ZAVOTI-261459 format. One record per atom (N, C-alpha, C): residue in one letter; x, z, y. Coordinates in pm, whole numbers, plus 32768, in hexadecimal, padded with zeros to 4 digits. Example, Ala and Ser with C-alpha at 12.3 -4.5 7.8 and 13.67 -1.06 7.14 Angstrom:
# residues 2
A8527830C7DC7/A84CE830C7E3E/A8528830C7EB6/S850582C47F1F/S855782CA7F96/S850A83138003/
# end
This chain:
# residues 408
MBAF3B903091C/MBB7BB8CC0926/MBB7CB8590989/IBBDEB85709E1/IBBE8B7EF0A45/IBC17B76D0A05/TBBD7B7010A29/TBBFFB67C09FB/TBC1CB6260A76/VBC5BB5B30A61/VBC7DB55E0AD1/VBBFFB5270B14/TBB97B50C0AC4/TBB19B4DB0AFE/TBAD9B5460B55/RBAD4B5C20B21/RBA9AB62F0B6F/RBAECB64A0BED/LBB6FB6430BE2/LBBC5B6570C56/LBBAAB5EF0CC2/FBB99B5720C98/FBB80B5080CFA/FBAFBB51E0D41/FBA92B53D0CF7/FBA10B5520D36/FBA10B5CF0D8E/QBA5DB6350D68/QBA6AB6A90DC0/QBAA6B6820E46/RBB07B6280E45/RBB45B5FC0EC2/RBAE6B5A70F14/IBA97B5550ED2/IBA33B5050F1A/IB9CDB5600F5D/IB99AB5C00F13/IB936B61D0F4A/IB973B66F0FBA/SB9EFB69C0FA8/SBA33B6E81010/SBA44B6971090/DBA66B6181081/DBA77B5C210F7/DB9F4B5AF1140/WB989B59110F9/WB907B57F113A/WB8D7B600117B/NB8EFB6701139/NB8C9B6F01174/NB919B70D11F3/YB998B6EA11F2/YB9ECB6FE1269/YB9BBB6A812DD/QB99DB62812C2/QB96BB5D0132B/QB8E5B6021362/YB891B6371309/YB810B66F1335/YB825B6E8138F/QB883B73E136D/QB89FB7B313C0/QB8D4B78A1449/VB926B720144D/VB958B6ED14CD/VB8E4B6BB1522/WB887B67214E5/WB813B642152F/WB7C0B6B71564/RB7B3B7201514/RB761B792153F/RB79BB7D715BA/TB81FB7D315CA/TB85AB8111641/TB835B7C616C0/AB816B74616B5/AB7F5B6F5172B/AB75EB6E0173B/VB718B6D816CB/VB688B6BC16D0/VB63CB73A16A8/DB61EB78F1709/DB5CBB80316ED/DB538B7DC16FB/WB4DEB83D16F2/WB44FB81A16F2/WB422B7E41779/IB466B80D17E5/IB43FB7DB1869/IB465B7471876/VB4E0B726184D/VB50CB69A1851/VB4B6B64417F6/AB498B679177F/AB445B62C1721/AB3B9B6161759/LB381B67C179B/LB2F8B67417CD/LB2EBB6151842/YB34DB617189D/YB340B5CB1919/YB38DB547191B/IB3EAB53218BB/IB43AB4B818BD/IB42EB46C183A/VB453B4AC17CA/VB45CB465174A/VB3D3B434171C/IB370B48C171B/IB2ECB46616EA/IB2ABB3FC1744/PB2A8B40B17CA/PB26FB3A0181D/PB2B8B31B180F/FB33FB3211807/FB38AB2A517F6/FB369B2621771/SB362B2B01705/SB342B2781682/SB2B6B23D1681/AB256B28316BE/AB1CDB25016C3/AB1C6B1CE1713/GB20FB1C81784/GB211B14E17D5/GB24FB0DA178A/FB2BAB0F51741/FB2FCB08A16F5/FB29FB0551688/IB25CB0AE1640/IB202B08315D5/IB190B02F1610/YB15DB05A1685/YB0EFB00F16C5/YB11BAF8116E9/YB190AF751728/YB1C0AEF1174F/YB1E6AE9D16D5/YB21BAEDE166D/YB23FAE9515F4/YB1C3AE5815B3/LB158AEA415AA/LB0DDAE701571/LB0A3AE0115C9/SB0B7AE0C164C/SB084ADA216A5/SB0D1AD201691/WB150AD271663/WB19CACAD1647/WB15CAC5D15D6/WB11CACA11578/WB0DAAC5B150A/WB05BAC161538/RB01CAC4A15A2/RAFA1AC0D15D6/RAFBFAB981634/AB025ABA71688/AB047AB3E16E9/AB0DCAB451706/VB11CAAD0170B/VB1ACAACA1724/VB1C6AAED17B7/PB225AB4717D3/PB244AB69185F/PB271AAEE18AD/GB246AAE5192A/GB26AAA72197C/GB2FEAA6A199C/WB342AADE19A1/WB3CFAADC19C5/WB427AA9B195A/LB3F0AA8618E1/LB43EAA451879/LB459A9B1189A/DB407A97718F2/DB41DA8EB1918/DB4A3A8D7195D/YB4DBA9431996/YB559A93919DF/YB5D2A9601988/IB5B9A983190A/IB626A9AE18B1/IB637A9461843/PB6A7A8FE1841/PB6BBA89517DD/PB6D9A8D01754/LB6D5A87916F0/LB6F0A8A31666/LB77FA8D41655/NB7DBA8A116A7/NB866A8CE169D/NB875A96316B9/AB819A99A170A/AB81DAA2B1724/AB806AA7916A3/LB7B5AA401648/LB79FAA8015C7/LB821AA861578/SB86EAA19157D/SB8EFAA171537/SB94CAA82156F/AB94BAA9415F3/AB9A0AAFA1630/AB979AB861602/IB8F7AB9F15F7/IB8C7AC2215C8/IB8F6AC3A1538/IB8EDABD314E4/IB917ABE11459/IB9ADABFD144F/VB9FDABB5149E/VBA8EABC91499/VBAB3AC5614C4/IBA78AC861531/IBA97AD0D1562/IBA6BAD7514FC/FB9F5AD6314C2/FB9C4ADC2145D/FBA1EADC213E2/ABA43AD4B13B2/ABA96AD42133A/ABB22AD7C1352/WBB54AD6F13CC/WBBDAADA013EA/WBBDFAE3713FB/SBB6FAE74141E/SBB6DAF041438/SBB76AF5313B6/GBBA6AFCE13C3/GBBACB0261350/GBC27B00E12F8/TBC2FB05A128E/TBCA0B0501231/TBC71B07611A6/IBCC7B0611144/IBCACB08A10BA/IBCEBB11410A6/RBC99B177108F/RBCCAB2001083/RBCEFB2200FF2/IBD62B25D0FE1/IBD8EB2900F5F/IBD8CB3280F69/FBD36B36A0F1C/FBD1CB3F80F2D/FBD88B44D0EE9/VBDFCB44F0F27/VBE69B4A40EFA/VBE8CB5050F69/EBEC8B5760F43/EBEEFB5DE0FA1/EBF82B6000F90/GBFBAB63F0FF8/GC048B6600FF3/GC06DB6BA0F80/AC011B7170F5B/AC02FB7730EED/AC030B72F0E65/DC000B6B40E5E/DBFFEB66D0DDE/DC08AB6510DA8/QC0EDB6560E00/QC175B63C0DD0/QC1A5B6AA0D71/LC161B71D0D73/LC187B78A0D19/LC14AB77B0C8E/FC0DEB72B0C85/FC098B7240C04/FC079B6950BDB/LC032B64B0C32/LC003B5C70C0B/LC075B5630BF6/LC0DFB5700C47/LC14EB5130C36/LC191B5220BAE/QC181B5980B71/QC1B9B5AC0AEC/QC15EB5750A7F/RC0E3B5570AA3/RC082B5200A44/RC05EB4920A71/KC0A6B4320A40/KC095B3A90A6F/KC00BB3710A4D/VBFD2B39D09DD/VBF4DB36D09B8/VBEE6B39C0A1D/WBEEEB41C0A44/WBE91B4520AA7/WBEA0B4090B2D/MBF1BB3F60B56/MBF34B3B40BD7/MBEFDB3250BD6/SBF11B2E00B68/SBEDFB2580B5E/SBE47B2540B64/RBE06B2B30B23/RBD74B2B50B24/RBD3EB2DC0BAD/IBD82B3360BF5/IBD58B3580C7D/IBD5CB2DB0CD6/IBDC5B28D0CC8/IBDD1B2130D19/IBD62B1B00CF4/KBD49B19F0C73/KBCE1B1400C48/KBC57B16F0C74/YBC3BB1F20C6A/YBBBBB2260C99/YBBADB2110D30/SBC1BB2240D79/SBC16B2110E0A/SBBF8B1810E2F/LBC32B1230DE4/LBC17B0960DFE/LBB86B0730DE0/VBB50B0A80D74/VBAC3B0900D53/VBA6AB0CD0DC0/YBA8BB1450DEA/YBA3EB1870E54/YBA42B1340ED5/ABAB8B0FD0EF5/ABAC5B0AC0F6E/ABA6DB0300F67/VBA69AFEF0EF4/VBA16AF780EE4/VB982AF9B0EF3/VB958B00A0EB6/VB8CCB0350EBF/VB8AAB05B0F4F/YB904B0A40F90/YB8ECB0CB101B/YB8E1B0501075/NB93BAFF01063/NB934AF7610B2/NB8B5AF271096/LB885AF2D101B/LB807AEEC0FFB/LB793AF2A1048/VB792AFAE1050/VB725AFF31097/VB727AFD1112C/VB79BAFDB116B/VB7A0AFC111FC/VB788AF2C1219/TB7B1AED311BE/TB797AE4411D0/TB702AE2811C6/LB6C0AE641165/LB62EAE541159/LB5E7AE8A11D5/LB61AAEF8120B/LB5DDAF301284/LB5EAAECF12F9/LB661AE95130B/LB676AE361379/LB61FADBB1369/LB61DAD8012F2/LB5CEAD0612DD/LB538AD2212E2/TB50FAD9B12BF/TB481ADBF12CE/TB45AADC21361/IB4B2ADF613B5/IB496ADF81445/IB493AD6A147E/LB4EDAD15144E/LB4F5AC8C1481/LB490AC2E1440/AB44DAC5913D4/AB3F6AC001386/AB38AABBC13DA/PB33CAC04142B/PB2D4ABBE1478/PB30EAB5614D7/LB382AB701510/LB3C0AB0F156B/LB3F1AA95151E/LB429AAAB14A8/LB45CAA3D1457/LB3EAA9E51423/LB37FAA2413F3/LB312A9DA13B4/LB2BAA993141A/LB299A9D81488/LB236A9A314E5/LB272A9531557/HB2F3A9671575/HB32CA92115E9/HB396A8BB15C1/YB3F5A8E4156C/YB464A88C154B/YB447A82E14D6/GB3D3A83C1499/GB3ABA7DC1432/GB3E5A7F313A9/FB411A86B138A/FB443A88B1305/FB3CEA89A12A4/SB3E3A86F1229/SB382A88E11C0/SB3A4A9151182/LB348A9481130/LB35FA9CA10F3/LB3D9A9C71099/IB3E9A95B104D/IB45DA9510FF3/IB4DEA9441044/SB4D6A90510BA/SB54DA8FB1110/SB576A9851143/VB515A9D81164/VB535AA611190/VB577AAAF1120/VB547AA9C10A5/VB584AAE01032/VB615AAB41021/WB62DAA301029/WB6B7AA00101B/WB70FAA2B108F/LB6D5AA351105/LB722AA671177/LB74AAAF81161/TB6F0AB461123/TB712ABD11101/TB786ABD7109E/VB784AB7D103D/VB7F2AB770FDC/VB875AB531022/LB86EAAF3107F/LB8E6AACC10CA/LB920AB421117/VB8CCAB8B115F/VB8FCABFB11AF/VB934AC691156/LB8F3AC8310E5/LB923ACEB1089/LB9ACACC81051/LB9BCAC4E101E/LBA3DAC250FE7/LBAA9AC261052/LBA86ABF610C9/LBAE8ABEE1134/LBB14AC791162/KBAB5ACD6116C/KBAD8AD5D119B/KBB34ADA31138/NBB1CAD9210B7/NBB74ADD01053/NBBFDAD8E1051/CBC00AD0A105C/CBC81ACC3105E/CBCD4ACEC10D7/IBC94ACF7114B/IBCDDAD1C11C4/IBD10ADAC11BA/GBCBCAE071187/GBCE6AE92117A/GBD60AEA11121/LBD61AE5A10B1/LBDD4AE601057/LBE4BAE161092/GBE32ADA210CF/GBEA0AD541107/GBEE7AD9C1178/KBE9DADE311CC/KBEDBAE2D123A/KBF38AE9A1205/QBF11AEDB1198/QBF68AF42115F/QBFE9AF05112B/LBFE0AE9510E8/LC059AE5510B3/LC0B3AE241125/IC078ADF41191/IC0C7ADCA1205/IC10FAE411244/EC0C8AEB21251/EC105AF29128E/EC178AF5F1239/LC173AF4911B7/LC1E0AF751161/LC257AF151167/RC23BAE971183/RC2A4AE311182/RC2E9AE221209/FC29CAE2E1276/FC2D2AE1712FC/FC2C5AE951350/KC31BAE9E13B7/KC318AF0F1413/KC323AEDB14A2/GC2F4AF2F1500/GC304AF10158E/GC2BAAE9215B7/WC2FBAE44160F/WC2BCADCE1648/WC2ACAD5F15E0/AC301AD5B157A/AC2EFACF81510/AC269AD0C14C9/KC246AD8914AE/KC1C5ADA7146F/KC152AD7D14C9/RC15EAD97154A/RC0F2AD7515A6/RC0E1ACDD15B3/MC14EAC9515B4/MC146AC0415BE/MC107ABC81540/VC12DABFB14CC/VC0F2ABC9144F/VC05CABE6144C/KC035AC5E1474/KBFA7AC811475/KBF5AAC2D14DA/LBF98AC0E154C/LBF56ABBA15AF/LBF3FAB2D1579/IBFA5AAF61537/IBF96AA6F14FE/IBF28AA6D1494/IBF27AAD4143E/IBEC0AADB13D6/IBE36AAEA1415/FBE2CAB39147F/FBDACAB4B14C4/FBD77AAC614F9/LBDCFAA751535/LBDA6A9F4156A/LBD7DA99514F9/VBDCAA996148B/VBDA8A9411419/VBD20A96813DF/IBD06A9E913D5/IBC86AA1813A1/IBC14A9EF13FE/GBC2DA9F41481/GBBC7A9C814E0/GBBA0A93714CA/VBC03A8E014B6/VBBE8A853149B/VBBA1A8431415/YBBCDA89013B1/YBB91A888132B/YBAFDA8AF132E/VBADDA91C1373/VBA52A9491378/VB9FBA8E313C1/RBA2EA8AE142F/RB9E1A84A147A/RB9C2A7D01425/QBA25A7A013DB/QBA10A72C1385/QB9B6A74E130F/SB9C2A7C712D9/SB970A7EE1267/SB8DDA7F5128D/VB8BFA82B1303/VB834A8311330/VB7FDA7A51343/AB84FA74A137B/AB822A6C0138B/AB80AA67D1304/LB863A69612A2/LB851A65D121C/LB7D6A69511D7/LB7BAA71311EE/LB745A75111B1/LB6C4A70E11DD/LB6C0A6E0125B/LB648A6A11290/LB641A60B1275/SB6B4A5CF124C/SB6B4A53E123C/SB6DFA51211B1/RB758A5371189/RB790A50A1109/RB7A8A58410B0/SB73EA5AD106A/SB743A629101D/SB7A5A6220FA9/GB7BFA5AA0F75/GB81CA59E0F05/GB8A7A5CD0F29/LB8DBA5A30F9D/LB95EA5CF0FCB/LB95DA6640FE8/FB8EDA6971018/FB8E3A7271033/FB8F1A7760FB1/YB8AFA74C0F48/YB8B8A7910EC8/YB947A78C0E91/LB98BA71D0EA7/LBA17A7110E7C/LBA6FA7740EC9/SBA57A7810F4A/SBAA5A7E10F99/SBA89A8700F6E/MBA0BA88C0F43/MB9EAA9120F11/MBA36A92F0E8F/LBA43A8CA0E3B/LBA8EA8DB0DBD/LBB21A8F90DDB/VBB5AA8B10E3A/VBBE6A8CA0E60/VBBF5A9570E98/LBB96A9800EEC/LBB9BAA060F28/LBB8EAA720EBD/LBB3BAA5A0E59/LBB2BAABA0DEB/LBBACAAC60D9B/IBBEFAA570D83/IBC70AA5A0D3A/IBCD8AAA70D8B/IBCDBAA900E0E/IBD3AAAD90E64/IBD1EAB6E0E5F/LBC9EAB940E65/LBC7AAC220E5F/LBCA5AC600DDA/SBC91AC190D6D/SBCB9AC4C0CEA/SBD50AC640CE4/KBD9CAC050D18/KBE2EAC140D19/KBE59AC890D71/LBE19AC990DE6/LBE3CAD070E3F/LBE1AAD8E0E02/LBDA6AD980DBF/LBD81AE150D7D/LBDE5AE370D0E/YBE09ADD30CBF/YBE6AADEB0C53/YBEF1AE150C8B/QBF1FADCF0CF4/QBFA0ADF00D2F/QBFA0AE7B0D6C/RBF30AE9E0DB0/RBF28AF240DEE/RBF22AF920D85/ABEDDAF7B0D16/ABED2AFE00CAD/ABF57AFF80C69/KBFADAF920C62/KC02DAF9D0C1C/KC0A0AFBF0C7A/LC086AFC80CFA/LC0F2AFE00D5A/LC12AB06D0D48/KC1AEB07A0D49/KC1F0B0FA0D33/KC245B1200DAD/GC262B1A10DB7/GC2BFB1D20E1C/GC288B1D90EA9/IC205B1DE0EB9/IC1CBB1E40F40/IC16FB25E0F4D/FC18EB2C70F03/FC138B33D0F03/FC12CB3790F8F/FC19BB38B0FD4/FC197B3CD1057/FC153B37510C1/EC160B2F010B3/EC117B297110E/EC081B2A410F8/DC056B2B1107A/DBFC8B2C4105D/DBF95B3481093/VBFE7B3B11088/VBFC0B43310BC/VBFAEB42E1154/AC00CB3F1119A/AC004B3E6122C/ABF8AB3951257/RBF6FB3271210/RBEFCB2D31231/RBE79B31D1218/EBE73B36911AA/EBDFBB3B5118B/EBDE1B42311F1/QBE49B468121D/QBE38B4CF1283/QBE07B4941306/TBE3DB420132A/TBE11B3DE13A5/TBD7EB3B7139C/ABD56B37D132B/ABCCBB353131A/ABC6CB3CB1316/RBC96B43712D7/RBC41B4AE12CD/RBC2BB4F01355/LBC93B4F113A7/LBC8CB5371428/LBC66B4DB149C/RBC45B45C1481/RBC2BB3FE14ED/RBBB5B42B1543/LBB48B4521505/LBAD2B47C1552/LBAEEB4FB15A0/ABB30B55D1561/ABB50B5DA15A7/ABBADB5C1161C/KBC0FB569160A/KBC6CB5491675/KBC25B50816EA/YBBC9B4AC16CC/YBB7EB4681736/YBB2DB4CC1787/MBAECB5291743/MBA9AB58B178B/MBAF0B5EB17DC/LBB64B61217A7/LBBBCB66B17F2/LBBF1B6261870/QBC13B5A81866/QBC46B56018DA/QBBDBB5511944/NBB5FB537191C/NBAF4B52B197D/NBACBB5B219B8/ABAEEB61E1972/ABAD3B6A219A8/ABB41B6D21A06/GBBAAB6801A17/GBC17B6A21A72/GBC89B6EB1A31/TBC8AB6F219AA/TBCF6B7351962/TBD67B6D21949/YBDE0B6FB1964/YBE53B6A4194D/YBE72B6A018B8/VBE7AB6281881/VBE9AB61417F4/VBF19B5C217EC/KBF82B5FE17BC/KC002B5B817B2/KBFFDB557173E/RC02EB4DE1755/RC02BB47516F0/RC0B7B45916BB/PC0C0B43B1638/PC143B4151603/PC16DB38F163A/RC1EFB37C164C/RC222B3011687/RC287B2C1162B/FC293B23F163C/FC2FBB1F515F3/FC381B2111636/SC3DFB24715E9/SC45EB2701622/SC4B3B1F61646/RC4F3B1FC16BB/RC549B19016E9/RC5BCB1CF1737/KC637B1A5171B/KC6A9B1DF1762/KC6A3B1C117F7/RC681B1461818/RC675B11E18A3/RC5EDB0DD18B8/PC5A7B0FE1924/PC524B0C1193A/PC530B02C1951/LC4C1AFE4192F/LC4C2AF541940/LC4C4AF2D19D3/LC47EAF761A28/LC477AF5B1AB7/LC4B1AFD11B05/FC4E7AFB61B7C/FC522B01C1BD3/FC58DB06C1B89/RC5EAB0261B49/RC650B06B1AFA/RC6ABB0C11B51/NC6C8B0931BCB/NC720B0DF1C24/NC6D3B13D1C80/SC64DB13E1C72/SC5F7B1971CC0/SC610B1881D56/NC615B10B1D85/NC626B0F41E14/NC5A8B11C1E60/LC5B8B1391EDF/LC546B15E1F33/LC4F3B0E21F4F/LC470B0F01F47/LC417B07F1F5F/LC3EFB0751FF1/FC3EEB0E42037/FC3C4B0E620C4/FC435B11F2119/KC453B0D92185/KC4BBB10B21E0/KC48CB1882229/KC40FB1882252/KC3DAB1FC2299/KC3BBB26A2235/RC3F6B2DE2248/RC3E5B34D21EB/RC383B3B22222/NC316B3C521DD/NC2B2B42A21FF/NC266B44E217F/PC215B4B62182/PC1D0B4DF2107/PC179B47120CB/VC138B421211F/VC0E1B3B720EB/VC133B350209D/NC19DB31D20DA/NC1F0B2BC2095/NC234B2F6201A/GC256B3762021/GC292B3B61FAD/GC233B3BB1F36/LC1B5B3DE1F51/LC152B3E11EE5/LC136B3541EAF/VC12AB2F31F08/VC10FB26A1EDE/VC183B2361E89/EC1FEB24E1EB5/EC273B2211E6B/EC278B2621DE1/MC259B2E31DDC/MC258B3291D5C/MC1F0B2EE1CFD/CC17BB2CE1D34/CC10FB2971CE2/CC135B20C1CAE/LC16AB1B71D06/LC18EB12F1CDD/LC1F9B1301C6F/KC261B1801C81/KC2CBB1851C1D/KC299B1C11B9A/YC249B2281BA6/YC212B26A1B2F/YC1C0B2081ADB/EC169B1BA1B1C/EC110B1611AD3/EC158B0E41AA1/LC1B0B0AB1AF3/LC1F5B0321AC9/LC259B04D1A59/RC282B0CB1A49/RC2D8B0F019D8/RC287B11A195F/NC204B1251970/NC1ABB14F1904/NC175B0D418BE/EC1ABB0B4184A/EC187B0391806/EC0F5B03717DD/KC0BEB0A917B6/KC033B0AE178C/KBFD6B08917FF/DBFF0B0C11876/DBF9AB0A418E8/DBFAAB0131916/VC024AFE01913/VC03AAF541937/VBFF1AEF918D5/EBFF7AF1A1856/EBFB2AECA17F1/EBF1BAECC1808/FBEE5AF421827/FBE55AF4D183F/FBE2EAEFE18BC/YBE81AF041922/YBE68AEB9199E/YBE64AE231981/LBEC4ADF21934/LBEC8AD641913/LBE51AD3C18BC/KBE28AD921862/KBDB1AD761811/KBD36AD6B1869/MBD2CADC618CB/MBCBBADC41927/MBCB7AD401973/VBD28AD1519A5/VBD30AC9619EE/VBD11AC221990/GBD45AC271914/GBD2CABBD18B5/GBC99ABAD1893/VBC54AC1E187B/VBBC5AC19185E/VBB78ABE418D6/SBBA1AC0A194F/SBB5FABD819C8/SBB71AB4119D5/IBBEAAB1019B7/IBC02AA8019BC/IBBAAAA391957/LBB9FAA7118DE/LBB4BAA351876/LBABAAA2B18A4/ABA88AA9618E3/AB9FEAA951914/AB9EBAA2C1981/IBA4BAA2119DC/IBA41A9BC1A47/IBA40A9301A0E/LBA8DA91919A3/LBA96A8931968/LBA17A86C191D/VB9D4A8CD18DD/VB95EA8AB188D/VB8E0A8A118E2/FB8DDA8DE1958/FB867A8D519AD/FB86FA8581A04/PB7FEA8261A33/PB7FEA7B01A8B/PB850A7C71B09/PB88AA75A1B42/PB8DFA7691BBB/PB897A7A51C32/DB811A7951C38/DB7C7A7C91CAC/DB7D1A8611CB7/YB7F0A8A41C49/YB7F7A9361C4A/YB887A9691C56/GB8E5A90D1C72/GB972A9321C71/GB994A9A31CD0/WB975A9931D50/WB99DA9F81DB3/WB94AAA781DA6/LB8CEAA6D1D76/LB87FAAE51D5D/LB8BFAB371CED/LB8E8AAF11C81/LB92CAB381C14/LB9B1AB701C43/WB9F6AB261C9B/WBA74AB5A1CD0/WBA5EABE01D16/FB9F4ABE91D66/FB9D8AC651DAF/FB9B8ACD81D4E/VB968ACBA1CE7/VB944AD221C85/VB9BFAD531C3B/FBA12ACF61C0B/FBA89AD1E1BBF/FBAF3AD5D1C18/SBAF6AD3B1C98/SBB52AD7D1CF4/SBB30AE111D01/IBAAFAE2E1D08/IBA84AEBB1D0D/IBAABAF021C8C/MBA97AEBF1C19/MBAB9AEFC1B99/MBB4FAF171B8F/IBBA1AEB71BBA/IBC33AECA1BB5/IBC5CAF3E1C0F/SBC21AF461C86/SBC42AFB41CE1/SBC1CB03B1CA6/NBBACB0401C5F/NBB83B0BE1C1F/NBBDFB0E31BAC/VBC10B0801B61/VBC72B09B1AF7/VBCF2B0D31B33/VBD1FB0961BA2/VBD97B0C71BE5/VBD80B1551C1A/WBD06B1721C45/WBCE7B1FA1C72/WBCFAB25E1C00/LBCD8B2381B85/LBCF1B28E1B12/LBD87B2A51AFE/FBDD7B23B1B13/FBE68B24B1B0B/FBE98B2B01B73/WBE62B2A41BEC/WBE89B3011C57/WBE67B3901C30/QBDF2B3A61BF6/QBDCAB42D1BCF/QBE2CB4671B6A/EBE5EB4141B12/EBEBFB4431AB0/EBF41B46F1AF3/VBF6BB4221B57/VBFE7B4431B9E/VBFD7B4C31BEF/IBF6DB4CC1C3B/IBF5DB53C1C98/IBF45B5BF1C4F/KBF19B5B81BCF/KBF01B6311B80/KBF76B6541B25/DBFE2B6061B30/DC058B6251AE1/DC08FB6AD1B0B/PC0B8B7021AAC/PC0EAB7881ACF/PC15DB7851B33/FC1B6B7211B2A/FC225B71B1B88/FC1F3B6FF1C17/VC195B6A31C24/VC15EB6841CA9/VC113B6FC1CE2/CC0D1B7481C8B/CC084B7BC1CB9/CC0DDB82E1CE8/LC15FB8271CCE/LC1BAB88F1CFF/LC1C7B88D1D97/FC1AAB81C1DD3/FC1BBB80B1E64/FC133B8171EAA/HC139B8481F23/HC0BEB8581F71/HC0A7B7DA1FC3/WC03AB7941FA3/WC019B7181FEA/WBF9EB7302041/LBFA5B70720BD/LBF32B7132116/LBEC3B6B520E8/PBE46B6DE20F4/PBDD7B68720C7/PBDD9B5FE2109/EBDF5B5F9218C/EBDF7B57721D0/EBE68B51E219F/SBED9B55C2178/SBF47B50D2142/SBF22B4D420B8/KBEDDB5222066/KBEB4B4F31FE3/KBE4FB4811FED/IBDF2B48B204D/IBD8EB421205E/IBDCFB3A0208D/ABE29B3AB20F1/ABE6DB3342123/ABEC5B2F520B7/ABF0CB349206A/ABF61B3151FFF/ABF0DB2D51F91/MBE9BB3111F71/MBE42B2D91F0B/MBE13B24D1F34/SBDE7B2401FB1/SBDB7B1BE1FE2/SBE25B1551FDB/KBE9CB1782006/KBF0BB1192008/KBF37B0F41F7B/ABF3DB1571F21/ABF69B13C1E98/ABF04B0E61E4E/IBE83B1051E5D/IBE1CB0B41E1B/IBE20B0241E4D/FBE30B0141ED0/FBE36AF8E1F0B/FBEADAF3E1ED4/LBF23AF7C1ED1/LBF9BAF341EA6/LBF98AF141E10/MBF62AF6F1DBF/MBF61AF561D2F/MBEF2AEF61D06/ABE83AEF61D4D/ABE14AE9D1D29/ABE27AE111D60/LBE75AE031DCC/LBE82AD811E0E/LBEB8AD121DB3/PBF20AD271D61/PBF4EACBA1D0A/PBEE0AC831CAF/GBE93ACDA1C71/GBE26ACAD1C1B/GBDBBAC621C69/QBD9CAC931CE1/QBD37AC501D34/QBD66ABC61D5F/LBDE6ABB81D80/LBE1BAB341DA5/LBE1AAAD41D2F/IBE3DAB061CB7/IBE3AAAB11C3F/IBDADAA7F1C25/LBD4BAAD71C31/LBCC0AAAE1C1D/LBC95AA491C86/GBCC6AA5B1D02/GBCA8A9FA1D6B/GBCDEA96F1D4B/VBD57A96B1D13/VBD92A8EB1CEB/VBD3FA8AA1C7C/VBD0FA8FA1C1C/VBCBDA8C51BB0/VBC3BA88B1BE6/VBBFCA8D31C43/VBB7FA8A11C7D/VBB98A81F1CC9/ABC04A81A1D15/ABC24A7A01D5F/ABC3DA72A1D00/ABC82A7441C90/ABC9BA6DA1C30/ABC1AA6AF1BEB/KBBC2A70F1BCE/KBB44A6ED1B8B/KBAE9A69A1BE5/TBAE7A6BB1C66/TBA91A6741CC4/TBAD5A5FA1D01/HBB56A5E31CE0/HBBA3A5731D17/HBBA4A5751DB0/SBBA8A5EE1DE7/SBBA8A5FE1E78/SBC25A64A1EA1/WBC98A6031EA1/WBD15A6441EC5/WBD1BA6661F59/LBCDFA6111FAC/LBCDCA630203B/LBC8AA6AD2054/GBC18A6B52010/GBBC7A72E201C/GBC10A7A71FE7/GBC61A7941F7D/GBCAFA8031F47/GBD15A8371FAA/LBD57A7DA1FF2/LBDB8A8052058/LBD73A85020C8/VBCFCA82220EE/VBCB1A8682157/VBC87A8F32127/MBC6EA8FF20A3/MBC3DA97E206D/MBCACA9E5205C/VBD2CA9BC2065/VBD99AA1C2052/VBD90AA9220B2/PBD86AA7C2136/PBD76AAF0218E/PBCF6AB3D2175/VBC8CAAF5214B/VBC0EAB39212B/VBC20AB9420B2/IBC6CAB63204E/IBC87ABB31FD7/IBCD4AC311FFC/VBD39AC222051/VBD8AAC96207B/VBD33ACFA20C5/LBCE4ACCB2124/LBC8FAD272172/LBC24AD68211A/TBBEAAD1B20BE/TBB85AD542065/TBBC3ADBC2008/GBC3AAD9D1FD3/GBC7EADFE1F7F/GBC9DAE7F1FC9/YBCC8AE722046/YBCE4AEE92097/YBC64AF3920AF/YBBF6AEF320CB/YBB77AF3720E5/YBB47AF802068/IBB4FAF3E1FF1/IBB25AF7F1F75/IBB79AFFC1F5A/ABBFEAFF01F6C/ABC55B0631F55/ABC34B0D41FB5/RBC17B0B12031/RBBF7B1172094/RBB76B1602070/KBB10B1162046/KBA90B1542022/KBA9EB1AE1FA9/IBAEDB1821F46/IBB01B1D41ECE/IBB4AB2551EF0/SBBAFB24D1F47/SBBFBB2C51F6A/SBBA7B3261FBA/LBB4EB2F5200D/LBAFBB34E205E/LBA90B392200C/KBA63B3521FA0/KB9FBB38D1F4C/KBA35B3ED1EE6/SBAB7B3EA1ECF/SBAF5B43D1E67/SBB05B4CC1E98/
# end
């Protein structure tokens, strides 16, 4: 006889089996033999070497970089509730079953986050103990901090998504992300200096987590939101692999009667030709796509955070590295546009597509590159040098876009 506990574990096993089958489609025995196994062996070798001697490159990475890694890790992922669309025919009529499915899902999420947190801190352990001066008990408490924070953020993001929509939701999440960044930085400092205040902050965080778990378990009327979130989380790996294989994957969009930008759809370029037409289509498509704009801003925000935590001497080097990363992200946006079924209805000459790709990548990446240039100039207190670097930034951005388009 089927029980709610057996049903839940069947769904867990089914999900893991599905993810395994997705991996098998990409990692066959040839890939495993020539890529996965050598990479894993190399990583294990270098990891063991970290316990024998601290890598020299750690001297150039400040402790604040550790805080950035923790914030990004804690912010990633979500709390999955293992419900399906067909449950509205049966489980919604059995409130006890539905409640237990939600509670089991929350327990599973906490256990899963514990495992991945332990994995991350195990990898960072030799660096924390031998280079940054953490004691063993400090590493344990840091693990507790990351675990509590990751669960709180996962639950908090869901409640924010239910309460806010559109740009209001993004602004609230951005503010919370910045607050969490400051909180983690101060918590790590307290852990190394004033442990009493750190323990007090852990108690507050534990109380917040308890309240969030209770509120999430008792929340009603969000069945279809949970179903949509679960489908997205289940298909995330498959979607990523399909996109990298060149398959067009249509994404759901937030409905809006009128777009936020280019509402009247004015022409962006006076000269009309296939190249400008493709570039204009790409710019309007992406600037009206809230998800891609949000990801772009997150990318720039993380780059700014990295520039701020590293010493000023590395400012322009980091600017160059992050400029390449931003251009590659924009290249992914371009791939989505050019593979859209509507765009594929038209015959585009290869040279026109290459020229349009270069121009679109340059124009979309340039704002982020200029913002990072301003941050570097402010960090180094060299505004005159920043003004001199403006044409260099433009030329470098154009060169990066050109190289990416030629290699594609």
